[in-house]
C-alpha positions in Angstrom: 211.9 -91.4 30.4 211.4 -91.9 26.7 211.9 -95.3 25.2 215.0 -94.0 23.3 216.6 -93.1 26.7 216.2 -96.5 28.2 219.0 -99.0 28.5 219.0 -101.7 25.8 220.3 -104.3 28.3 217.8 -105.5 30.8 218.7 -107.1 34.2 219.7 -110.7 33.8 220.0 -110.7 30.1 223.1 -110.7 28.0 222.8 -110.1 24.2 224.0 -113.3 22.6 225.8 -111.4 19.8 229.3 -110.5 20.6 232.0 -108.7 18.7 235.3 -109.8 20.1 238.7 -109.1 18.7 241.6 -110.9 20.4 245.0 -109.6 19.3 246.5 -112.7 20.9 244.2 -115.7 21.1 247.0 -117.8 22.5 249.7 -116.9 25.1 252.7 -118.8 26.2 252.6 -119.6 30.0 255.4 -117.1 30.6 253.5 -114.2 29.1 250.2 -115.3 30.7 251.9 -115.3 34.1 253.4 -111.9 33.5 250.1 -110.3 32.4 248.3 -111.9 35.4 250.9 -110.7 37.8 251.6 -114.3 38.9 254.7 -116.4 39.1 255.5 -118.8 36.3 255.5 -121.6 38.8 251.9 -121.0 39.9 250.7 -120.8 36.3 252.5 -124.0 35.5 250.9 -125.7 38.5 247.4 -124.5 37.3 248.2 -125.9 33.8 249.4 -129.2 35.3 246.1 -129.5 37.2 244.0 -128.8 34.1 242.8 -125.5 35.4 243.9 -123.6 32.3 242.8 -124.4 28.7 245.9 -125.2 26.8 246.5 -125.4 23.0 248.4 -128.3 21.7 250.8 -126.5 19.4 253.2 -129.4 18.9 256.0 -127.3 20.4 257.6 -127.6 23.8 256.1 -124.3 24.9 252.7 -124.7 26.5 250.2 -122.1 25.4 247.0 -120.8 27.1 243.9 -120.7 24.9 242.7 -117.2 25.7 239.5 -117.6 23.6 238.5 -120.7 25.7 239.3 -118.8 28.9 237.1 -115.9 27.7 234.3 -118.2 26.9 234.5 -119.9 30.3 234.3 -116.4 32.0 231.3 -115.5 29.7 229.5 -118.7 30.7 230.1 -118.0 34.4 228.8 -114.4 33.9 225.6 -115.6 32.1 225.0 -118.2 34.8 225.5 -115.6 37.6 223.0 -113.2 35.9 220.5 -116.0 35.3 220.4 -117.0 39.0 220.1 -113.5 40.4 216.9 -112.8 42.2 
């Protein structure tokens, strides 16, 4: 296979440059639960336990920081790929 036909991503490597556009970088717990197919109660419990990154908006409504959640998933993916044999 010619060099031009080879994949640009090698096994265990993630290009450190990302282009990410998030239409909604923050979501209220209610909307987050709906999109995840979960109950509001279960999402509230995860938020209470500190399992979800929350944004302090100064309002009563708690909001999930979707950018932080994405970054957490990205770090997990990079760690997984780095430890593959």
